[in-house]
N, C-alpha and C positions, 0 to 999 in steps of 0.2 A: 909440333902439330902442323899438319899441312893446311895451307890457306885454301879455303873453298871458293871456287868461282863458278858462276853460272855457265853451263856448257852451251847455252844458246846464244847469249850476248856478251859473255866474258866479264860481267860485273862481279865485284867481290860480294861474297855471301857471309853473313854472320852465322856462326855455329849456334844452333838452338840449344837452350838449356835442356838437360836430361829430364824426362825420358823422351822429349819430342824428337821426331825423326823426319818430319815433313818440312821441307824448305820451299819458299816461294820467292822468286826474284821480284824485287820491288820495281825493277825497271822494265822487264819484258813480260813478266807474269808467268814464266815457266815454272812448273811445280816439279820438285825433285824429292826423292826419298833417300835419306841418309841411313845407311846400314852399317853395323860394326864389321870390321874386317874378319875373315875366317882365320883360324889358327894357321900359322905358317907351316909349309910342308916339311916332311922329313923329321918331325919331332914326335917321338913316340913315348908313351908311358907318362905323359905330363898332361895336366889339365889345361884348358884353354887359357886360363889366367897365367899359368907358368909359361905356356908357349909364347904368349904376348910379351912376358917379361924377358924371355930369352931374346926376342927380337929387339926390344928396347935396349938390352944390355950390350948388343953388338957394337963394334966400332962403326962410326959413321962412314959411309962410302964417299967417294969423291962427289962434290956438289953436282947436282943435276936438277933439271926442272921437275917439280912434282908432277906426278901422273895421276889422273883421276879416272877410275874405271867407269865407263858410261855404257848403259844398257839402252839401246834404241831399237824399238820394234823387235825385241827378242834376241838381238845380236849382242854377245858378251865378249869383251876384249880383256884379257887377263894379263897381269904382271905382278911380280913379287914385291914391288915397291908401292903397291896400292894401299891407301889408308882408309878409303871409303868407296862405297858404290853409290852412284847417283843415277836414278832412273828419270828420264825426261820424256815427256809425251812427244809424239811426232809433231813437228812444227815447221816443216819445210814450206817455203813460200810465204812466211809471215812478212807482210809488207812493212810493218812497223817494228819488227823484232830487233833488227840490228841498226838500221839507219834512222828509224823513226818515221812516223807518218806526218805528212805536211798538214798542219792544222786547217789549211784552206779546204781540205777534203771534207771537213766536218760541216762546211756551210750547206751542203746538200744532203746531209745524213738525217734521216727521219727516225724518231723513236718508235714509230708505228711499224715495227719490224720484229721478226722472230730472232732468237739467238743465232740460228744458222744463216739467215739472210744478212744480219748485221755483220757477222764474221766474214761473210763473203765480200761485202762492200769494203770492209777495212783490210781484207787480206790477211786475217789472223784466224785462230781456231777458237771455237767456243768450248768451254769445259763443262764437266758434268754438274758443276754447282750453278749453272745458268749464268755464268759470267763471261763477258767478252772484253778483253783488255788489249790495248795497243799503245806502244810507245809513241811519243810526239817529238818533233824537232822544231826548232825555231820559235819556241814559246816558253814562258816561264815554267809551265807545268810539264812534267816529264812523261806522264801517261794519262790515258783516259780509260774509264771502266764503265761498263753498262751491266745492269743486273735485271733479271726477270723474276717475277713471282710465278711459281709453277701453276697457280690457279688460272693465269692468263698469260700465255706466251706470245700474244699478238702485239704486245706493247711493253717497252722498257718500264720497269717500276721504280728504278733509281739510277742515277749516274753520278760519276765523280771524277775529279781531276786531282792528281797527287804530284808532289815534288819533294825531293830530298832536302831542298834548301828553300828559304823564303823567296817567292817570286819578286822580281825587280819592279813590276808594275802594280804592287799591292795597293798603294794609296790611290792611284788613278782608277784601279778596278773597283774599289769600294765606292768612290764618288759616282762612277757610272752605274753601278748596280743600284745605289740609292736613288739615282735620278729616274730609274725605270720602276723600281719597286716602291718608292716613296717611303713614308714614315713607318710602314710595316717592316722595313729592313732595320730592325732595332739594333742600336749601338753599332750600326754598320757591320754587323756580324751575322745575325740570325733573322730569318724571315719565316713567318707562319701565317697561313690562311687556309682554313678548312682542312682538307687532307694533305695540302701541299706544304713543303718546308724546304728551306735552303740554308745551309750553314757554310760560312766562308771564313777562312783564315789563311795566312800567307803560304802555308804549305799544302793546303788541300781545300777543295770545294766539294760539297756533297748536296745533292738534291733528291727529294723523294716525293712521291704522290701515288700511293697504290690504292687509295680509296678506303682502306680498312681503318677501323677505329679500335683503340685499346679499351674504350669504355663500352661495355655491352649495352648500356642503356641509352647510348647516343642515338641509335636509330639505324636506318639503312646505310649501306656504304655510299660514299660520294659518287654519284653517277657521272661527275665531270672530271674525275681524277686524271684521265688521259689528256684532256684539254689543259689542265693546270700544269702538268709536267711538260707538255709541249711548249707552253708559254715560258716556263722557267728555262728550258733548253734554249729558246730564242734569246732570252735575257742574258744567259751565260755566254753564248757564242758572241753576242754583240758587245757586251760590257767587258768581259774578261779576255776573250780571244781576239777582239777587234775585228770580227768578221762583219761583212755588210749584210746582216740578217735583220729584216724589219721586225719591230715590236710595236704592234698597233695599240691605240688607246682602248679599243674594244677588248683586246686580250687582257690588258692590265685591269680594266674595269670589271669584266665578267669573271675571269679565271684567277686573278691574283689579288683580289680585294682592293683594287685601286679606288673603287667607290663610285656610287651613283650620287647625283645631286640630291640633297635632302628633299627638295620639292618633288622628286620622283615618287616619294611615298604617298603622294596624293592619289596615285593610280591604284592603291590598294582598295579592293572592293569590300566594303564592310558588310555587304549582304551575303557574301559567300561563307558557308559554314565550314566546319572542320573537314568534312569529307571532300570538299572541292578546293580546299586551301592550297594543296600542292600544285595543282594545275594552274590555278590563278596566279600564284606567286612566281612560278616559272615563266609564265607569259610576260609578267611585268619585269622580272629580274632573271635574265638567262642563266647566270652562274650560281644562283642560290641553291643550297641543299637543305634538306629538312633533318631535324633530329627530335628525339623524344625527350620531353622535360615536363612531366605532369600534363601531358597533352602533346601537341606538336609545335615546334618552334622553328623559325627561320632567321638566320643571321644575315642581314643585308649590309654589305660594306657601304659606308657613307663618306663622301668627299665633302667635308665641311670643317671649318676652323674649330668648332666646338666638339664635334663628334666624329668617331671613326666607324662605329657599328650600331645598327638598330636591330634589336631582336623583337620579332613579332610572334605572339603566342595565341594559339587556339586551344581551348580546353578539350579534354578527353570525354566529351559527352555528346550524345546524338543531338544534332542541330546547333551545337555550340558555335558561337561567332567570335571574332577577334576580341580577346579579353584586354589586350593592352600592348604597348610598345615600350621598350626599355632601351635607353640610349647611354652609351659610355663614351669617355673621352679618347684622346689619342692612344695608340698602342704603347704599352710599356709604362703608362702613367696610371697610378692607382687611384688618384683623387681627381675630382672634376675641377680643373684649374679655373674655369670660367663661371663658377657657381654664382657669384654676385652679379655678373653681367647677364646671365640667363634669367635670374630673378628680376632684375631691373627691366629686362625686355618684356617678360610676361606680365609684370605689374602694370606696365603702360597700357596693356590691352585688356587685362582681366581684373585690375584693381588689386588692392592690398591683400596679401595672402595671410594665412595663419602660420605663425612661426613657432617651432618647437625645438628645444635644446636636444642635441645629440650627445655631445661629450662636453661636460662643464670645464674640465681642465684644459682640454684642447681648444675650447671656444668654438666648437662646430655646431651647426644647426641644420634644420630642414624646413622647407616651406611647402604649403599645400594651397594650390589655387583652385577654388571652386568655380567650375564652368557651368553654364546652363544645363549641359548634359556631359557628365564625366568630370574627372579631376586631372590635374597635373601636379606631380610632386617632384621637388628638387631637393636632393640631399648631397652630402659631400662627395658622393661617388657617381651618382646616376641621375638621369631625368626619366620619370615614368609617366606615361599617359594612360590613364584608366579609360578604356573605351567602353567596356561592358561591365556593369556592376555584378557582384556575386549573385544577387537576386535575379538579374536579367539573364544570367547564364543558365539558370535552372527552371525558367518558366518561358513558355512560348509568348509570342507577341500578343496573341489573343488573351492569354492568361494575365499578362502584365497589365493590359488595358482594362480588363474586367476587375482586377484587384487594385488598380491604380498604383502599381509598383513603379519604381524608377525606370526610366527608359535608357537604352544604350545611347552612346554618343552618335549623333547624326553625321551623315557624310559631310555636310557643310561645317559642322563643328570640328571634325577631324582635319579637314582641309585648312581651316583657319589656324589651328594650333601649329600645323606643319609650316604653313606660310609665314607665320609670325616668327618662329624660331629660325627659319631659313634666312629671312630678311635681316634680323638682328645680327646674326653671326657674320654677315658680310659687310657690316657697316665699318 
């Protein structure tokens, strides 16, 4: 069997299992079509299978270099020793196809480009699948690939780096990525925040942020997906390729879930109802996006030893105000590791709570702190601040006053809870 090689860069190609006939070079990205050879000439009255057997049974000729028939822009070169036909797209002038692209070139490459303009910058060709790929030289990864979603060709929707063997700077790259992405780079392998994700292993790195959601009930697409992917592009070029690309604290905080100070939640306006919640939250937290969860919810990244995310909820009722805030611990941790410290902190300010058993055999519990207005609950997994009671959500302020119903948490009460938790966590 003849060894197959890429006619563009010369790299060896693995023969695909039947019935696959499409080959793609993992080094230069050229696509080739493998076709079975035609029956040999001058054999009559025999089937194609018999004809091929006749060729196989002939004595081997003197050793010679195998010849591959190449069809380029409609030109066919024929020879009787051909075992395959390979069709290669026109690729003249590919800057990175044979010698490889200098990674330093990527320092000025923007993801806010169309496939055609990106291909022109890299000196390669865009394919019909909305991919642009170029070989690299002088770096652990052998190629870089950019992909676009057909719904928006103005910006790359994902990018990746690949290598046939583990890169030599693997450990150093992981340390640098974690330094920029923080604790959301879980197990120094995977990063997730909102619509953005990055996965890294020694032979490939892939990043994506197209803004779409796989959960139909999640709500509108992420309006900041381009900013998030731009930030991941900066992180990758700096941490993995060693390029002098700045990654600002604002980028990491707003777009990559680096987190706002817990005290910043005091800026939440409790007087704003559900209809004005999106505008108010985006003024306070530039990178926040909304989702639907029995109303509308906002996930705010938090930079605090105890918490990583605060979810604020508004009910799906006319005039509904903030119903509560839900806090979880560090990424990748299922339980609230600092439950006892949090309860001690709140008890010093609000007095002894009510304690209820959660799981007798596991020895877990939850506590409820009664505030002058609202409650704070601490369980093995979360901290919940009840801002507006169920009754308050369904009656106007005038109705609550006339019927002497419980009032919602006051602005000062909200600020006091946030300030208390913030101060205790930094002791």
